[in-house]
Phi, psi and omega in degrees: 000317180296321178297322179297315180296318180297318181296316180292323178297318178295319179298316179298319179297318180296330181275323187274319185303314178301323180294319179297317179297315180299316180297319180296314180294319185291321189254346180280166177262112185231154176267107175207164182256137179289162176294154178289148171265120186267135180099186180289165188303323183261011182286126175218160175294126183289164177304142179219163179209111182224159176270136178265187185294346177255016181062028176259135180288122180250130179235175178297337178294334178290347180247010179296132180066021176237154169264137178220157179252128183240151172202181183228129186218182162208148193291338179261014181301125182270001186234267195271341188301312179302320179297318179299316181293320177299320179289328174293323176296322178299314177299316180302315181291322182289333186244034179299337183294339184265108183287341183259025176252128181229172184225142184217114177248126179259136173278141175264002178234065186294337180293328178263319186279082175286166175307322180297317179289324176295325178296315179297321179295315179300318179292320178297322180280351176057044175272160173277108186282358181295334179225024184229113178253134169251120190239152176227165181175205179293130185302314182296324179292321179294315180294325179292317183290336176301325180297326180289338175272358183064038175231169182259146174203120182193167172278143178203109184296339180273346181278152177303123180084354177090006181224141178250124178209155182288151176271011188270146170256142186236135177266128177243130182273183185293343178265004180082020181261148175281131182232157175200161174275200187236145177277327177194178180226138178244135178283126181289346180268306184260352177068012177279150183253139180229146180283324184254142178276138171218162180285343182236134177292125181298333184275316185259339183080002180280147181266150174057039179251356184270124179253128184277151173249102185295146177281336179085297177214175191238131178294111184283004181252355184248124184299318183292330177290321179299320179295320176295322180297319178300317178299319181291325177296319177298319177298317179297320177301318182291334181303326184283001179235345187229140175285133177204168181285138177254127175260142178243140176226127177268119184254000000 
């Protein structure tokens, strides 16, 4: 009986503690820096309309007021695509607490990747399809919208599988803007570089002198990058509840 109570108590703690932490971060007043806004001031992902793995038309309106992670793949990819999708699934599992987080994978081979094939791919990758769309559509529209994410997507007979696409995952905020964390910070006074952001320069003791260098997008094939991305997504979630400084980077 005691073991039963202990098991249920542990389960309740595992479910409740993350929520308490999220609530504290979201509603408390904390000193942190917001993610960078990538691109020009008015740059946003343009309106789109694609078919998902269930043959349902998905548009940008389906992502209104949501944060989402986007990338570009194809189901017959012999190299990086499965790894990227597995890592997106990892992010999905780690951040289940956030109801306004979604995922969007575009195929770069729409002529082959029908909704039916995308469905099989989604099932094979064992993702939670409740907030994860795999979409297909007009090739030129897919390749064009890739540019708005600042990633590459094109046909290339010399590339593995016949298609060239970036290995990057991109964070999109509720306003449709590309966002990212920072690779490092440089003090504008002493010019020293630091990995972690703080309000005070460790060398000079001056406040608000550190300027961030945004990563722009995240390598979806590297585990340590994915862990950094998860932290940045949490920061972005908190932004919508807490006042903080916004850094802009024109890419």
